[in-house]
N, C-alpha and C positions, 0 to 999 in steps of 0.2 A: 139371820140370813147369812149364808156362807159367803166367804169373800169373792169367789168367782161369780156366784149369783148376784152379789151386791154390785160388782162391776158391770155385769150384763144389765141390770136393771138401770143403772146410771146412764149406760150407753143408750137404752131405749128412751129414757127421759130427756137426755141432751138431744137426741135426734128429733123428738117431739117438740122441744123447746125451739129449735132452729126453725122447724116448720111453722110454728106459731109466730115467731118473730118475722119471718118472711111474709106472712099474712097480715100482721098487725102493724108493722112499721111501714109508713106510707109516705111521709114528706121526704124530700131530697136530702136534707142534712142528715137525718137519721138513717137514710139509706146508706150513707157514707160510713156512718158508725157500725151499721150492721155488716157492710162489707169488711170492715176492719176486724169485726168479731169473727166472721167466717174464717179469715185468714190468720187468726191469732193462734199461736202455737201453745202446746202444753208444757208443763214443767217436767224436767227429767227426774228420775227416781232419786238421783244424787242430791238434787235441789230440795226435794221433799224430805229426804232423810236429814239433810243439814238443817232444815228448818225445825224438824222435831228435836234434834239434838240442842238447838240453840235455846229452845224453850223447855226442854226436858219433858215433852209431851209425846203422845202417840196419836196421830191424826187418824180419824175414822177411815176405814177402807173405802167407803162411798165418797167421802170428801177428796181423798187422794185420787180416786178414779176420775172424778170430775177434773181436777187440776192437772192430771196427766194429759188430758185432751185440750183443756183451755186454762191458761194461767191467767185467770181473771176474766173481765169482760170488756175492759177499757173504761176510761174515766167517763162517768155520767151516762154510760149505755146501760140502762136498767134492764136486767134479765131475770131478776127474782121479785115475785109479787105475792109474798106470803100474806096470810090473813083469810078473810072471808069476803070476797067480792060481792056475793049476794046480799050481804048486809052493809055493804059499802064500808067495810073495816079492813080492806087490804092496804098494804104498803108496798113501796117500790125501792129497789136497791140495785146499784151496780156492784160488781165484785172486784175486790183488789187483787193485784198480783201478789206472789209470795213476797217480793221485795217491798211492795207497798204495805203489806201486812206487817212486815217486821219494822218498817219505819213508823207505822201507826201504833204499834204495840210496845216497842222498846221505851223504857222510861215511864210506864204506866204507874201512877201513884194510887195505892189502895185507899178507897174512901168508904168506911163503914156507914150504913144507912142510919144507925143510931145517932150519928153526928148532926143529922138534919131532920130526921123524922121521929114522930112520937111512936110509942108502942102500938097505939091504935092504928095509925097510918101504916106501920110495918106489917100489920096483920094482912093487908092487901097483897103483900108479896106472895107469889106462888111458892108453896113449900118445897119445891124441887130446886129452888135457887137460894144460895146463901145470901144474907142481908148486907149487900154491898152496892154501892152506886158504880164504882170502878174496882176492878180486881185483876191482879197480875195474871191469873190463870184463865181470863176471859180474852180470847183472841178475836179481834175484829177482822171480819173478812168481807162484809157488805156495808155499804153506806148509801144514804140519800145524798143526791148531788151537793146540797147545801150543808151537809154534815149534822143535820138534826136527828137523824136515825142511824143507829148502829146495829148491825147484825153480828152476833159473836158465837163462837164455839166455847162452851163452858167445860173447862177441864178440871174444875173443883166444885162439883155440884154438891147440894145438900144431900143428906142420906136418902131421901126419896127420889133424887134425881138420877140421871144417867150420865156417865162420863161422855164428854163430847156432845151433849144436848145443845140445841140452838136456842139462844135467848136474844132479846132485843132491848137496847137502851134508847129511850126517848128523852129528848131535851125540851125543857120549858113546856110543862113541868117535868122535871127529871124523874125517871123511874125505870124499873127493869121488869121486863115481861117474858114469861115462858113462850116459846114459838113452836118448837117441834122436838120430838125425842131424837130424831136422826136427820141427817142431811138429805137422805132419800125421801123421808116424809115431807121435808120442806119443799123440795123440788116437785113432788107430786102435788102438793098444795098450791104451789106457785103456778104450775102449768094449768091446773084446774081453774085458777082465777084468771089466767091469761086467756083462756078460751072464752071467758065471759066478757072480755073487754073488746069493744068495737075496733078501736085503733089506739096505739100507744102514742101518747103525747108526752113530750119532754119539756 
């Protein structure tokens, strides 16, 4: 997908997301979080460029497009619902600001899977992901309120993977799962699941 088309698609998905949130967020406390999300500003190109330079990465154009409109979602205001709601296999995440992302990812210690898993257990790992539990080139941008789930951009995929693919770390039991090839695919998946939810509960 070309960059202008990528940004256009993200704009469409973000507009759809806001409409769904306005429909599904019903209690008063979360209405306040929704109002804060409506008013939340985006990150400047200079901030995004600085973030890329800090980590020596290239943010995917669709991810940049989202963050140029909204620099995260606000603490515990879940806006991403990846997975499969029809099978009750969806998860929920709020999105970190660029500043929060840097706080979360600076000082990451790499932990190879082989330190904790047998070869048989590691066969369950998706072949698009390198065998780590934590990796410096995995940039966390989404979390579940309690911190037991992390949504990450993978900037060092396995040979079969894609630069900037979306992966998920789960805690207890600890493991890493493939989620989507692109941020656009993640948002499409998320909006589809959100349509299936009667009301958002936090």
